[in-house]
C-alpha positions in Angstrom: -14.4 -16.8 -3.3 -11.6 -14.8 -5.0 -14.1 -12.1 -6.0 -15.1 -11.7 -2.3 -11.5 -11.4 -1.2 -10.8 -8.8 -3.8 -13.9 -6.8 -2.9 -13.1 -7.0 0.8 -9.6 -5.7 0.2 -10.9 -2.9 -1.9 -13.4 -1.9 0.7 -10.8 -1.9 3.5 -8.5 0.3 1.6 -11.1 2.7 0.1 -13.3 3.1 3.2 -11.2 5.8 4.5 -10.6 4.2 7.9 -7.0 3.1 7.6 -5.9 6.1 5.4 -8.1 9.2 4.8 -9.9 9.0 1.5 -8.4 12.3 0.4 -4.9 10.8 0.6 -5.7 7.8 -1.6 -5.2 7.7 -5.4 -8.1 8.7 -7.6 -8.9 5.1 -8.4 -9.8 4.4 -4.7 -11.8 7.6 -4.4 -13.9 6.6 -7.4 -14.4 3.0 -6.4 -15.3 4.0 -2.8 -18.5 5.5 -4.1 -20.0 2.1 -5.0 -18.7 0.0 -2.0 -20.8 -0.1 1.2 -17.9 0.0 3.6 -17.3 3.7 2.8 -20.8 4.7 3.9 -20.6 2.5 7.0 -17.3 4.2 8.0 -18.7 7.7 7.3 -21.8 6.9 9.4 -19.8 5.6 12.3 -17.5 8.6 12.2 -20.6 10.9 12.2 -22.1 9.1 15.1 -18.9 9.0 17.1 -17.4 12.4 16.4 -20.6 14.3 15.6 -21.2 16.0 12.4 -23.8 16.5 9.7 -26.8 14.5 8.8 -26.4 10.7 8.7 -29.4 10.3 6.3 -27.2 10.5 3.2 -25.0 7.6 4.3 -28.1 5.5 5.3 -29.8 6.3 2.0 -26.7 5.2 0.1 -26.6 1.9 2.0 -30.3 1.3 1.3 -29.7 1.9 -2.4 -26.8 -0.5 -2.4 -28.9 -3.1 -0.5 -31.8 -2.9 -2.9 -29.5 -3.1 -5.9 -27.9 -6.3 -4.6 -31.3 -7.8 -3.8 -32.5 -7.1 -7.3 -29.3 -8.7 -8.8 -29.7 -11.7 -6.5 -33.4 -12.2 -7.5 -32.4 -12.0 -11.2 -29.6 -14.4 -10.8 -31.8 -17.0 -9.0 -34.5 -16.5 -11.6 -32.2 -17.1 -14.5 -30.6 -20.2 -12.8 -34.1 -21.7 -12.2 -35.0 -21.1 -15.8 -31.8 -22.7 -17.0 -32.4 -25.7 -14.7 -35.9 -26.1 -16.0 -34.7 -26.0 -19.6 -32.0 -28.6 -19.1 -34.4 -30.9 -17.2 -37.0 -30.8 -20.0 -34.6 -31.5 -22.8 -33.6 -35.1 -21.8 -37.3 -36.0 -21.2 -38.1 -34.8 -24.7 -35.3 -36.8 -26.2 -36.6 -40.0 -24.5 -40.1 -39.6 -26.0 
């Protein structure tokens, strides 16, 4: 829960919606590259005000989505393996 609050706060600051990204310190400029809110904000600005191709923003969001999905699958797989190991140990001890 705390991790989500921290990430949400970082995304709100580094997305470039409240303050332009160029005016933020270097830390926020660097962290904005890996947070999805930046690409959503850029895509919305492109749609609203016109501009260049939106494909790069959509591609970045798809890459972030796929990365998160892979991490979620790995996390679930490891937790199931751990549960299976802990469930088998007490049975073996009883035999």
